[in-house]
N, C-alpha and C positions, 0 to 999 in steps of 0.2 A: 263289594269287593273291587279293589283296584287292580286292573289287568294291563300288562304291557304286551301288546301284540308285536312280535318281532319277526321281520323278514330281512333277508340279506341282499336285497336288490331294490331298485327303484320302481317307478310306475310309469305307465303310458296310458294315454286317454283311451286308445282303441284296443288295448290288450285285454283279452278276456280274463287272464289271471289277475291282472291289476284290479279289474272291476270286482272279481270274486273276493279278493282280500278286503276291499273296502266294504263290501256287503257283509262279510263275516264280522268285521268290526262293528258295523251297525247292528247286526244280529245280537252281539254281546251286549251292546248298549240298550237294545230294546228289552233285554232281560233284566235291566235295572242296574247295570254295573258301569263303573267309570273306566273307560278304555283309552289308552294312549297307543299310537301306532309308531313303532320305531322302524325306520327304513334306511336305505343307503342311496345316495345320489352322486352323480358327477355333474357339477354345475357348468354353466356356459363358459367359464374360464378354466375348466379342467380340474377344479379342486374336488377332491373326494371327501364326502361328508356323511357322517352318521346323523340322522335327523330323528327328532321326536315330534310328531305332527309337523308343524311348520318351523320349528325351532332347531337350530344347529346344536347337536349334542357334542360332536367332536369333528374338527376339521383336520383331515390327515394330510392336507397339502396336495401337491401334484407330482407327477413323475413316478419313477419306478419304486422309490421307497414308500410312496403313498399307497401303491398297490399292495405292497407287503404289509404295511401297518393295518390296513383295513381288514386283512385276513387274520391277524394275530392279536390285535389290540381290542379288548372288550371291557376294560376296566371302567370306561365311561358309562357303559350300560349298567354295570354292577352298582356304581356309585349313584346313578340316577334312580335305580330301583330302591336302593336303601333310603336315599333322601326323600323319596316320594311315597314311601310306605307301600310299594308294590307287593301284592300278595301272591300273584300268579303271573308267570311269563308263558305266553302261548307262542311257541316258536315254530315257524314253518321251515321244515328241513330244506336245505339247498344241497343235499348230498355232500355236506362239508364237515363230516366227522374228522377230527384231528386233535392233537394234544391241546391246542389252544381253545377250541370250543369245549372240550371236556373240562379243562381247568375253569373256564368261564361258568359252566353250569355247576361245578363243584362249589365255587365261591358263592353263587346264589343260594345253594342248599345250606351252606354254613350260616348264612344270615336268615334262614327260615323262609326263603322265597322258593316256592315250588315251580316246577316247569312241566308243561306238557308239550310234546313235539308232534306236529302234524306232518305226516308223510303223504304228499298229494297223490302219488301213484306208487303202488307196491304190488309185485316186485318191480324194480326199476333197472336192474343191471343190463338187461337186454336192450334197453333204449340206447345204450352206448355203443353197440356192436358195429354200427356203420359210421361212427364219428371219428374224427382225427385223433391221433395218439395223444395230443395235448389235453383233450377232454378225458381220455381214458385214464390218464395219470391221476386226475382228481378222483375218479371212481376207485382206483386201486387204493388210494389213501383212505377214502371213505370206507371201503370194505374192511380194511385192517383195524379201523378204530370205531366203527359204528356200534358194535355191541357195547363197548365201554361208554360211549356217549349216551346210548339209550338208557343205561343203568342209572344215569343221573336224573332221569325224568320219572314222574309218577305214572304217566300213561303215554301211549302212542295213539294219536287220532288218525284213523284210516277210513278210506272210502271202499275198502275191501271187506271180505268176510273173515279175515284172519283174526284169531282170538289172541294171539301173541305175535309180536314182531320184535326181532332181536332180543328175545327173552323177556320182553316187557308186555304186560296186559294192555289190550287195545280198547279204545272207545270207537265203536263202529257207527258211523253216521253216513248220510248221503250228502252229495253236493246239493246246495240249496239254490233258491232264486230270490232276488229282491224284486218282487212283483211290481213295485212302484216304478222301477226303472226300465221295465221291459214292456214295450208297446205291443198290444194285442193286434194281430192281423185283422184288417178291416172287414174282409169279406172272403167268400169262397170263389175261386176262379174255376167255374165249371165250363171251361172252354174245351170243347171236344176235339179241337184241331191241334192243340199244343199243351204240353205239360212242362212246367219249369221246376227243375230240381235245384236245390241250393246246398252248398257245403261251405260252412263258415268255420274257419279254424286257423290256429297257428300251425301251418301245414307240416306234417311229418309222415314218414313211411307208414306208421301204424294207423293213419286215417284211411288208407286204402283207396284213395281217390282214383288210382290207376285202374282199379276194378270197375269203377263206373265208366271211365273213358273207354276201356276195352269192351265193356258191355254195350255201350252206345255204338261202337264200331260194328259189333255183331248184329245189333238191332237194325242198323241202317242198311245192312246187306240184304234185308228182307223187303226193301222198298215199302216201308210202312206209310200209312196215311196220316198217322198222328206224329207231329213233330215233338221231340223231347230235347230240351236244352238244359245243360248243366252249367250253373253259375258258381264258380269257385271264388270265394271271398276270403282274403287274408294273405299274409306272407308267411315266413317261417324258414324251414330248411331250404336253402338256395338250391342245393343239388336235387332235392326231391321235386321242387317246383319246375326246374329245368327238365327233369325227366318227364314230368306230366305234360309239359308243353311239347316235348319231343315226340311222345307217344301220340298226342293229339294230331300233330302234323303228319306223322308217319301213317296213321290210320285214316287220314283224309277227312277228319270230322271237325276241323277247326271252325266251321260255321255253327257248330252245336255245342262247343265247349268254350266258355268265356272266362278269362282270367281277369277279375276286377281289381286285384290288389286289395289293400286295406281300405275298408269303409267303416264309418261309424256315424252315429247321430241320424240325421234325416235321410242321408243316402242309404244307410244300412236298413232303416225302416222301410224305405221304398222297395229295396230288393226283397225283403221278407214279404211285403205285401203282394209282390208278383209271384212268390214261391208257392208251389203246390205240395211239394214233398221235400223234407230235409234229409240230407245225407250226413249221418253221424259217423262214428268210427266203424270201419269195415275190415280192419286188419290188426286188432289188438293181439291176435295170436302171434304176430311177428315179434312182439316184445314179451311173449310168454305170459300174457294176461288173459284170464278167462272171466273172472268176476271183477267188475268195476262199475262205479256210479258216476258217469262223466257229467261234467257241467253242460256239455252241448246237448245231450238228450233233454235235459231240463229246460234249457233255453228254447228249444224247438217246441216243447209242450207249452211253455209259458207264452210263446208267440201264437199258439193255436194251430200248429202245423203238424200233420202226420209225418212220421220219419222212419228211416231204416237204419239198423245197426246190427252188429254181429256178435258182440260180447254177451255176457249174462248180466243184466241190470235188473235186480229184483223189484225195483220200483215200477218197472214198465212191462215186464214179461207178459202180463195178461191184459194189457191195455188194448182196446179195439182199434186204436189209431197208429199202432206200430207194426212194422213188418220186419221179420228177422231174416238176415242173410246168413248163409252158412259161413262158419269161421274157417275159411280156406282161401285158396288163391283163384277160385273160379271167377270169371267175369260176372258182374251183377246182371241178373236177369231183368232186363228193362221191361219186357212185356208183362212180367209178374208185377212190377211196380205200377204199370198203367192199369192193369186189372184191379189191383188193390185200391188205387186211388179212385177209380170209377165207382167202386163199391162202398167207399167211405162217405157217409152222409153226416158226420159229426161237424158241428160248427166250430169255429175257433174258440168261442167262449166255452163250449162244452169240453173241449180238450183242455183248456187252461184250468177250468174249475176242478178237474180230476186231481190236480196236484196242489191246489192252493192251500189246503189245510195242513198237509204233512211236509211239504217241501219248501217252506219258507226258511230263510236263514235264521230267523228268530227261533223257530221250532228245532232246527238242527243244532244250533249252538246251545240251546237249552239242554239237549241230551248230554253235551260235553260238561256243562256246568253241574248238572245233577250228579254225574258220576264223580266229578272232582269233589263236590261238597260231601259226597258219601265217604270219600277217602280222607278228607281233611279233619 
């Protein structure tokens, strides 16, 4: 089958979402299909372009009109799909339901080209509540049109437990891992005098890193013998990062909370090698999410690192190397983390091997393909 994997943004070398999309494309290819990746870039001269792999599909030009054109002009994608005998469009939602995307999918359907739409996080409305009004306008438009957009698809791909989203049957999968690209932690750091926590994310309020910082503040009030350091890796929501830095200084623990900024490649591998416990999402309740299968949980496991999270992730609930934090605003209990880590004797390779069979992108994308083939 010929598949066009469609995203409405570009890519960054260090961005986890960018990596995930490329791994999904590889997962589809590993299942024996021919896959083209359609994305959107702004080149070094400011030209806005729709790309298919490395080729320019459409150049929208630069300036204000180009911004408009890239949001309303999809004929080039339709023509490409027709001319190249595309059978399936796998579209990653950008919360961009509107009359133009609806018309785009209708045209594909007229020519017998099916569409499935992946919604990376659902529900997602509460993710907008602390964002500026300019972002909320896009959400309001999306809310008005998203049921009609969804009806143009054959399925919604979701990482949640929902059986239907916007009235359309779902395909429930997990986030996967490309194990070839994730370096396994080299060794256990059984240093009784220091424990290193690591939180790697495109940082937003729902990661709940403030719970860790305040928890460290409470911990250090007890004059402990074991040093605990929290390494925060990544950028993201500027206001959230500034808030985290402000809390760190106010609590007087800036010696124990290190903001590394964005790291990738060898530098990121080195930080993971030093890490003893991973900090995943601790505040998904802030965006009204209970069930989710995050990419970060899987990356920590693939690295061979035990970790803590607060949502319900059915792939990890019974694993011996995870610890669950309550889904509330309480500070993270650092002593509980220390006790858990001391009692964990699993090696990195044992942690990784627990997910290698079921959580590869090849196996997850196969679930999507099997369901689609059943419907076609």
